[in-house]
N, C-alpha and C positions, 0 to 999 in steps of 0.2 A: 563703934555704935551702938550695941544692943547693951551695953552700958552705960550710956551718957543721957543723961535726963535735959528738960527742960525748966529753969526756974528759971527765979527774980524776977515771974511775971505781974503787972501791976493790975490787979481787979476791976473788972468794970463792971456798971449796973444797965448797962446798955448794949446790945449785938447791933453791931450795924452790919447789914448786905453787905457791905465791900472789906466786912474785917477776915483776918484771913487765922485760923487755928490751924498750927501742925502736929499732924501725926506720925507714927513711925510703924509700920507694915514690917512685922518682925516674921513676918509667913516668905516674904519676899528672898531670894537667894542669898542675895545680900541684903541686910536690913537697908530698907529706903524708909528718905520722912517725904512724906505727901501732904498738902495745904487741901484743905476745905474752906469753903465759903462763909459767910456769914448766913448769905439768901440760900445754899441748898444744905447748910444746917436746922435751918428755919422748914424749911421744906420734910427733911427726910422726918424729922419728929412730931411733923400734926399728921402722919401716916403710921397704921400698922397696918404691912400687905407680904401675901407670900411670893413665894420666890418670882412667877410669871404675872407680876401683879394684878391679877382678879377679882382677891379675894382679900376684905381686912376694912378697919374700918377707917375714917378718915376727919378730921376737924375743920373747918375752913374750908369748904370748894369754894366759896364764891369770898371776895370782899366784906369782912365781917359779918359772917353768913352766922356766927355763933351755932348752929346745929350738928350732932354728931352723925356721920351717915355710915352704912354699913354692906358692902357685895359679898353677894359669894356667886361666884364665877360668871362677874362683870354685871350680875345682877343685882339692881340697890334692892336690897330686901330691911333693911332699918333705917327708920328715919326720928332721933328724938329732935325735936323742932325749939328753938329760942324759947319758945314757951312751956315748954317741958313735957310737950306734946307726943304718943309714940307710938310710930307708925310702923305695924309688918306689911310691908305688901305682899309676900305670900305666906300667911299666915291660913293655916285650914279655915276654909269656912262655904255655906253653900245653904243658898234655899233657893226650892224647889216647889211649884203651886201645879193644882187646876186648873188648865187655863183652854179655852174657846167653849167647851160644851160640855155638859152635866157627864160623870161617869154612871151607868145605871148598874147598882149594887144592889145583887137577890135579899131580902130580908132573914134573919138570921142567918149572915153567914160571914164567917171571920175570912173579910176581903184584905190582900195588898193592895192600897189605895195609886191606882196607874198616874202616876204622876208626868206630866208632857211639856211642862216650859219652869224655865228657872228667870230669877231673877239676876241670880250672879254666883259663882262657882269659881274662885281663887286658881285651885288647881285642879279643876277639870276633874273633881272625884264624885262628881253625880253624875248617872246613867238619866236617863230618860225612856219612856216608852212610846213606839214607830206605832201607827197606826196605817191600816189599812182592809180593803175590799175584798169580802169571799167570793169567793168564783165560781163556775159551775163545777162541779166535782166534790164541793164539801159536804158533807152528809155526815151525821155523827160526832163519831172522833177525830175525823178528817179533815183538814184544814187546806182548802187550794187557793194560790194568790196566781193569776194569771202575769203578774210583775213583776214575777219573782225575786221576792225580796229575802230568802231566808238560805242561813250558811251552817252548815255544819254543830259548827257552837250555838248556836240556839238550843240547841237539847236544854232544860233543865228552865229557861225563860217564861213566866207569865205570860197566858193569852186571854181577856179578860171580851166577851161579846158587849161590843159598846152599845148594841141596838137594843138586844132583848133583857142584859144583867148575865150575870154568870162569871167565873172565875175557875181557870184550870193552867198546866203547864204542858210544855212540849216534851213530848213523851218519848220521840224519834224523828229523825228528819230523814226525809225519802226523798225530796231532790230542793232544787230551789224555788220552785212553786208548789209546796206543797210539803206537810208537816203533820206527824200524828197525835193526838192530844191524848191527855191521860185519862180524860175524863168528857165526856158528852153534854158542851155546853149549849145545844140549840142552835150553830151555826146554820146559817143556807146562804146560799147565794145569792151575793147582793148586800146580805148582811155586814155593818162595819167593826171593825175588831183590833184589837190594840196588843202587841204582845212586845215581851223584852222585861228589864230588870229596874226597877224604880229606884233604885239605893243610892244609899252614899257611902264610898269602900274607902277606909279611911290609910290616909298615906304612910301618916306617922302615930307610932305608940303616944297615947294622951290623953289629956283629961280632955273631955266634950262635951261642954253644953246643947242640949237636943230640947228644941220645943214644937209640937203638930198641932194640928186643929182639921178635925172633920168637920164637914156641917150639910145640914140635910132641909129640906123641907118636907116636914112632915105633921102628921095628925097630933091631935093631943095624946100626955101619957106615952110615947114612945120612947124608948132607950137605944142611946147613942153611947156608943164606946169608942175612944181614940185610943191605939196601941201604939209604943215603938218596941220594936221587934230588933235584937239583936243576933247576927248568924242564924237566922233564923225562928229563934226563940225569943218570947213576950219578955220583958225587961220591968215596963212602964204601964199604967193603963190611969184615963179618966173616962168617968161615965156622967154623963147629965138626963135627966125626961122631960122630954119635950112640952113649953107651956101652950103648946096652942098651935094652928096650921099654919106657921112662918118659919123661918129659917134655924136653926138649932145646932148649938155645937159644942162639941166637948175639946176643951184644950187639955194637952196631957205635954209636960216637962219634965228633964230627969238630966241628972247629970249623970255620967256615961263614963268608965275609963275603958279605953279602945286599944286593941293592940293594930298593928301595920298589917293592912288586909281583912279587918274584921269588919262587916257593915250592919248597914242601917236604915229599914223598912218603916215607913208609918203604915198602919194598919186599922181597919176599920169595922161598921161591926151596929146593925140599928134591927128592930123586929119589930119596923109598919107592919108588915104582915103580907108583903108586894114587894115588886120590884123600885127602888126611889133611886133620882140621880142626886148624887154628892155632888153639893154644889161647886162650881168653876168658879175661879176667883182669884188672886193674892192674897185675900184678905180671909176668905170663906175655908177654903180646904188648902195646906199648905204644910211644908217641914221646913224647918231653920235649925243648922249644925253651924256650930264654931269650935276651933280650938281655944284651950284657958290657960292651956298650963301641958 
């Protein structure tokens, strides 16, 4: 059987679903001739899939769809529409901002912006700050909270005095209801504080476009700076000089190459001479990050 050939077949310009196509299985213990229908052949050639069927590309998912779809582990991550528009559903991208209330920022202090809300976060790469209220026993560099929000992994996270301004980090974990701070930021019982890592951490290496803005209501002639920091080091900045007692913001943008687990933070500075509230709202104080390559 192995040396036999199928010959003298008439060429057809159209394959019909009921057409039979002979195939020789030479890996069988004895060579076997098998058949595949035109319908099965059509179905096979419109897909490229892996062995378990959950990763691959497909055209014509529905009748005359004229689109190309791609899945990874059963999740559609790629769509090229009939209009030629490409959608990458799992492409890295985040937009975080300051919401609900202004963040009190000390004068002449480079401060990480305590972002506490998101517009979107495709891969859950952005972490936000949490808010609490200091309770009895909070003095100097000791922060206590009777709701017991702290865990041992909080060491190194930022702490902001939302009532009076001021920023420091958690130096040591004492208990679920108490941490030691790196510096005294004038926290008293009943003061509202925020803590956490307001940062974007890249899942995959690549090229990212980043834009951020910090906006204050300051007097005339005040310098406002917005910074982008990568892994704790400043990589880009922009500044403005306020033109009156109104909302004034500095917009900073950059394109950066990030490795997996590199992190990005938005930081700010002003020299008003006293504590000033960083304006809240997605249009005023925010950072937006997207992977482009």
